[in-house]
N, C-alpha and C positions, 0 to 999 in steps of 0.2 A: 812576236804581237799578232801575227795571220792567225795561229792556232786559238788564242784567245778570243779573237774577233770571230771566229768561225765557231767557237763553242757557245759564245754569246748569242750569236744569230740562230743557231740550232736549237738553244734552250727559248728563245723569244718563239721561234716558228713552231715548236710543239706546243707551247703554251696558246697559242693563236688557232693553230690548226686544229687540234685534239686528234692526232692521228688514230686509228684503230689497228690493232692487231689481229690478222686472222687466227681463228681458233686453232689451226693446226700448229701457229707458230708461238703460240703463247707459252708452253712449257719449256721452251730454248731461248726465248728473248731474256729472261734474268740471268741464265748462265752466261748467255753470250756477253751481257753487259758486265758481270764480273770478270770474265775472262780479258774483255777489253781493257777494264780498270787496271788487271794485273799489267798488260802490255804497258799501259800508259805510265803507271808508277815505275816501272822496269825503265821506261825510256826516259823519265825525270832523274831517275837515280844515275843513269849511263851520262845524262848531260852533265851532271854535278861531278862525277868522277871523271870527265872528261873524254869517254869512250864511246860516244855516241856514235852510230851509223844508221843513217836514214832507211838503208833497204833491211839491214837487220831489224830495225823497228816495224817496217811494214810487213816482212815476212814474220816475224814474232806475233804482230796483233793478228792478222789472219789465220794463222796456223793456231793460236790460242782459241779463237772464236770458233774455228771449224771443227778442231779437237773436241773442245768441250763440248760444242753441239752435238757431235758424232757419239759420244760417251752418252750422252744423255738421251740419244735416239735410240742408242743399242740397249741401254738399260730399259727403256720402253717397250723394246720388243721382246726383252727377256723377261718382262713383268715385275723388274726391280728397279723402275725409273728413279722411285723417290729415294733409295738407297745411294744410287750412282749419283743423282743430283747431288745429294748432301756431301757425298766424297768429294765431288768436283769444287763446289764451294768452299769446303774446308781446306783443301790443297791450295786452291787459287787464294783464299783468305790469308794462309799462313804466308803465301808468297808476296801478298800484297802488304801485309804488316811487316813484313822483313824490309821490304822495299822502303816504305814509309818512315822505319827505324833507321834506315841507313841515310835516308834523306834529312831526317830530323838531326841526326848524328853531323852531317855535312854542314847544314845550315846554322845550327845552334852550339856545335863544337861540344855536344853533352849527349 
C-alpha cells in the first residue's frame, strides 16, 4: 500500500510543481524511465511468482537505470546516440512485454 500511495503522491507533485529537466539530462530521462519500468514490472512478476527480494529489486532498479543511461551516453559520445537509444528501448520493451505477459497469465490464468 505504501508504494501505491508514494506513486499517487509523486504524480500529484509532478502535476502541481511542473518540474523542469535540465537540457543535459533530457536525452537520458526517457531511457531511464523505460529501464525503471522494466525493473518495476519484473518486481511485480517476482511478487506474483513468490520470489521477490527487496535487495534484488533495488539493485535491479538502479543498475537498469544506470546501465541504460550509460549506453545512451556512450552512443552520444560515439555519434550513434539515436541508434543505441532505439536498441535500449527495444530490448527493455521486449522485457517489459514479457513480464506483463507473465503477470497476465498469473492473474487471469490465460
